[in-house]
C-alpha positions, 0 to 999 in steps of 0.5 A: 526516490519515492515510488509513491508521492504521499504528500499528494492530496489524493492520499489524505484520506485514511480510507483511501489508503487503507483501501489501497494497502488492503487491495493489495493484501487481497491481491497477494492472497488470491494469488497464492491461492491460484499457486503463482507464487512470483506473482505474490511476491511482487504483489507482497512487496507492494502491500509491503511498500503500501503499509510502510508509505502509508501507515509508518512514513506517512508525514503528519498534518502540517497543520496542527 
């Protein structure tokens, strides 16, 4: 089951994938700084999922 449809054209530009992943990482750091470890684990999992889906398992260009 795919949580994020990485074939959607919205995710094609690299800067959007970096921005989404970076935002999740900053949010995780913020939650840790506030002492909310439960939320930090949840958002850290989202950041890890984004990093995997957007940079490791991201579909290569079919045109090339």
